[in-house]
C-alpha positions in Angstrom: 45.5 116.9 15.2 43.8 114.4 17.4 43.7 114.8 21.2 43.6 112.0 23.7 43.2 112.3 27.5 45.3 109.9 29.5 44.3 109.4 33.1 46.3 108.4 36.1 43.6 108.0 38.7 43.6 107.2 42.4 47.3 107.1 42.9 47.6 106.5 46.7 50.7 107.8 48.4 52.0 108.1 51.9 53.8 111.4 52.1 54.6 114.5 54.1 51.9 117.1 53.4 50.5 119.9 55.6 51.3 122.8 57.9 50.0 121.4 61.2 52.4 119.7 63.7 50.6 116.4 63.5 50.9 116.5 59.7 54.7 117.1 60.1 55.1 114.3 62.6 54.1 111.5 60.2 53.3 110.8 56.6 49.6 110.8 55.6 47.6 109.2 52.9 47.2 111.4 49.8 45.3 110.6 46.6 46.5 112.1 43.3 44.5 112.1 40.1 46.0 113.4 36.8 44.4 113.8 33.4 46.8 114.7 30.6 45.4 116.0 27.3 47.9 114.7 24.7 48.1 116.0 21.1 49.5 113.9 18.4 50.1 114.8 14.7 48.0 111.9 13.6 46.1 109.0 15.2 48.8 106.9 16.9 50.0 103.6 15.7 49.6 100.7 18.1 53.1 101.2 19.7 53.9 102.7 23.1 56.5 105.1 21.6 53.7 106.7 19.6 51.9 108.0 22.7 52.7 109.5 26.1 53.5 106.7 28.4 51.9 107.3 31.8 54.7 105.2 33.5 57.0 108.3 33.5 54.3 110.3 35.4 53.7 107.7 38.0 57.4 107.1 38.7 58.0 110.9 38.7 55.3 111.5 41.3 56.6 108.8 43.5 60.1 110.3 43.3 58.8 113.8 43.9 57.0 113.0 47.1 60.1 111.2 48.5 62.2 114.4 48.1 60.5 116.7 50.6 57.6 117.6 52.8 55.0 119.8 51.1 53.3 122.5 53.1 50.5 123.0 50.6 48.5 120.9 48.2 48.6 123.7 45.7 52.4 123.4 45.5 52.2 119.7 45.2 49.7 120.0 42.3 51.9 122.6 40.6 54.9 120.3 40.7 52.9 117.3 39.4 51.6 119.5 36.5 55.1 120.7 35.6 56.3 117.1 35.6 53.5 116.1 33.2 54.1 119.1 30.9 57.7 118.1 30.4 56.5 116.0 27.5 55.7 118.5 24.7 52.8 116.3 23.5 51.0 117.1 26.7 49.1 120.3 26.0 46.9 120.4 29.1 47.0 118.7 32.5 44.5 118.6 35.3 45.8 117.6 38.7 43.8 116.8 41.8 45.1 116.0 45.2 43.2 114.9 48.3 44.1 114.3 51.9 42.3 111.1 52.7 42.2 111.1 56.5 41.9 114.8 57.7 38.2 114.4 58.5 36.1 111.3 59.1 33.4 112.4 56.7 35.2 114.3 53.9 38.4 114.5 51.9 40.1 117.8 51.4 42.0 118.7 48.3 43.0 121.0 45.5 42.6 120.9 41.7 44.5 122.8 39.1 44.4 123.0 35.3 47.6 124.0 33.5 48.3 124.3 29.8 51.5 124.7 27.8 50.8 128.4 27.5 50.3 128.8 31.3 53.7 127.2 32.0 55.8 128.7 29.2 54.6 132.4 29.5 
């Protein structure tokens, strides 16, 4: 069965994320990158319904960050991964988040890799 990696890169969001008072006071810029390994029974035909459409993921992430303030990037990444793995054709997902403005000379972030077996065990 062929695998394909679908990327949603550099999704910039303004959201509540962090434990410090200044992070709770106002939204901050966060970048999210997602790579979904998708497995299909055969090479897909040239139709959107034959593949995982990344629109669901982008819309889902936007909806997710509007629902609450996240304390930790680890929890944000877990929720994004769970969202991606709702489509049974996604067999692995890599999620990376990064706060863009914490330091003037660096970004701080988290990266996780989850597979169907991690989630469903």
